[in-house]
C-alpha positions, 0 to 999 in steps of 0.5 A, spaced: 643 761 555 645 759 562 642 764 567 642 764 575 637 762 579 633 768 582 629 768 589 624 772 592 627 779 592 622 784 593 627 790 594 630 790 587 628 796 583 623 794 577 627 798 572 633 793 573 629 787 573 626 790 566 632 791 563 635 784 565 628 781 562 629 785 555 636 783 555 635 776 556 630 776 550 634 780 546 640 774 547 635 769 546 633 772 539 626 773 541 626 781 540 631 780 534 630 778 527 622 779 528 617 776 523 613 780 518 607 779 514 603 782 508 596 784 509 591 789 506 591 796 507 584 796 509 586 792 515 592 795 517 590 800 523 595 800 528 599 795 525 607 797 525 610 797 518 616 792 517 619 796 511 618 803 508 612 804 504 613 808 497 607 811 493 605 807 487 602 813 483 602 820 484 595 823 487 592 826 484 595 822 478 592 827 473 590 834 472 584 835 476 579 840 477 579 843 484 572 846 484 565 845 480 565 850 474 568 850 467 575 848 464 578 854 460 584 855 456 586 861 460 589 865 454 582 865 451 579 869 457 584 875 457 580 881 457 573 879 460 571 884 465 564 887 469 564 892 463 565 887 457 563 880 459 566 874 455 562 869 452 565 862 451 562 857 447 560 850 451 564 844 449 569 848 445 571 854 449 569 852 456 567 845 458 563 844 465 567 840 470 565 838 477 570 837 483 575 832 481 574 831 474 580 831 469 581 837 465 580 836 458 586 836 454 589 843 452 585 846 458 589 849 464 584 853 468 577 852 472 573 858 473 568 857 479 561 856 477 559 861 482 563 866 477 559 863 471 553 865 467 550 860 463 545 862 457 541 857 453 546 851 455 550 853 449 554 859 452 558 861 458 559 868 460 564 870 465 566 877 467 573 876 469 579 872 466 583 866 469 590 865 470 593 858 468 593 853 474 587 857 477 583 852 481 587 846 478 590 840 482 596 838 478 599 831 478 603 830 484 600 836 488 599 831 494 603 825 493 609 824 488 610 817 485 615 813 488 615 818 495 616 815 501 609 815 505 611 812 512 618 809 514 619 802 517 617 802 525 611 806 524 604 805 527 599 806 522 594 811 523 587 812 520 590 818 516 596 814 514 591 808 511 587 814 507 594 816 504 596 809 502 590 808 498 590 814 495 597 813 493 595 806 490 598 802 495 593 796 497 598 791 501 603 793 506 608 789 510 607 789 517 610 786 524 605 780 526 601 782 532 604 778 538 599 773 541 598 773 548 596 767 553 592 770 559 592 764 564 587 766 570 589 761 576 586 760 583 581 755 586 577 760 589 576 764 582 570 763 578 567 765 572 563 772 573 556 771 575 551 775 580 551 770 585 558 768 588 558 763 594 562 766 600 570 765 598 569 765 591 572 771 587 569 773 580 574 772 575 575 779 572 583 780 571 583 776 565 578 781 561 582 787 564 589 784 562 586 782 555 584 789 553 590 792 555 594 787 551 589 789 545 591 796 546 598 795 546 598 791 539 597 784 542 592 779 540 590 776 547 586 769 549 584 768 556 585 761 557 580 757 562 581 758 569 586 754 572 585 751 580 591 751 584 594 744 581 601 744 579 601 739 574 595 742 571 598 749 571 604 746 567 600 743 562 596 749 561 603 753 560 605 748 555 599 749 551 600 756 551 607 756 549 606 752 543 600 757 541 602 764 543 608 769 543 608 771 550 604 768 557 601 772 562 600 768 568 595 771 573 595 770 581 600 765 584 606 769 584 607 770 591 610 766 596 604 762 599 604 754 599 599 754 593 603 759 589 606 755 583 608 760 578 615 761 580 617 754 581 614 752 575 618 757 571 624 755 574 623 748 573 621 749 566 626 755 564 629 761 567 627 765 572 630 772 572 626 776 577 621 774 583 619 780 586 621 788 585 621 794 590 614 797 587 607 798 591 603 795 589 606 789 584 611 787 589 611 779 587 611 780 580 615 774 576 619 775 570 622 768 566 623 765 559 621 758 557 623 756 551 625 762 549 619 766 550 617 771 556 613 768 561 610 774 566 607 772 573 602 778 575 599 778 582 592 777 583 590 783 586 587 787 580 591 794 581 597 790 582 596 786 576 594 792 571 601 795 574 605 789 573 602 788 566 604 796 564 611 795 567 613 789 564 608 786 558 607 793 555 614 794 553 615 787 551 609 787 546 612 794 543 619 791 542 616 785 539 613 789 534 619 793 533 617 800 536 619 803 543 613 803 548 610 810 548 610 814 554 604 816 558 602 824 557 604 828 563 601 834 567 603 838 573 598 838 579 598 840 586 597 835 591 590 836 595 593 832 601 599 829 603 602 822 600 605 818 605 609 812 603 614 807 606 622 808 604 624 802 599 619 801 594 617 806 588 609 807 589 604 808 584 599 812 587 592 813 584 589 820 583 583 824 581 584 831 578 580 837 578 581 844 576 580 849 582 580 856 579 587 856 575 590 850 579 590 843 577 589 839 583 591 832 584 587 828 590 590 821 592 584 815 592 584 809 595 591 805 595 589 798 596 591 793 591 584 790 590 580 796 589 579 796 581 574 801 581 579 806 584 583 805 578 577 805 574 576 812 576 583 815 577 585 820 572 592 819 573 598 816 577 603 819 581 610 816 582 613 816 589 621 814 588 623 809 593 628 813 597 622 818 598 617 818 604 612 821 600 610 828 598 606 834 603 600 837 601 600 843 596 607 840 593 607 840 585 608 833 582 608 830 576 602 826 574 602 820 569 595 821 565 591 814 565 585 818 561 585 825 557 585 831 561 581 835 556 574 836 559 576 836 566 
């Protein structure tokens, strides 16, 4: 696969860059002929089915009592009334059952225990007749043997797992979770500690990116911090490509003298994109090395998170055979003006508050390094590339970062 060399072009729409990236991954086979694995249903929460799953048995697989009480033959209870209660011999005309018990052979109804009087442990007295099927769960009431329970390409929920097990399914074929290497880089980056020296930056992006990857179905591993050393970064990338399905290189994505990621991707594989027209997240890198995606995200936390969401998230979902889910959206009124420069699609963090019956979105700090502004934000307002922003009071669409309930 021969691809043209790309240079730092921060005017490129991110959507165009993503489509080219995904197209190249499809052409390379990375997103085609996806692998599968078989796992226990008990370990399958959130996993994506690789094939339809069918019920092995019906549920219930026998006629079952739906209530505590007595099982009876309905025809023997006709005529029972308040005025003329009917006595039934226990173990012959009536059998005590608990919820979920199989109905004794020849019995076809259950009378709730609240409607039964017992006498001398040998007799059940009823004051109303039963009808066939009363308080009985028939075979297959919930699930029929052979029924398709979930289709291929379905992300399994807790309720799915319960249904599969109830239908006698104990193993399921799923897509493997993509393995993701996260490579923090920078000589100034140090492990988190309470006493950093001036000029040292605590490595926090790795954990944040790993958590995002986990949310998107991947299995992350944060590699050791790599200083600004081209050869060492190359060795780490080589190892990551051997071990993982996708590589995220954090920092070193711009055009500075120690920013090696673009050069490394270009020299070892195919550099597709270096720079997109977004704010934050401009200096993102998209490339393919050994038929695997390599994504370089900026060092600033907000930029790193945004670029991971725009580019790593869709790759991880498509690798699992499903489309990436869209964020839930709400409409809100801007609490103050948003000014944005022309030429870049800007992602503005906002807080949401109810003022009477109006939902108001207030922009927060817009610096790319202000991670707590992102942590405290409720959503994102997107300003189009050809817009200079929105005036206060305008209704806008907010992409939620957290559920709106309780606000």
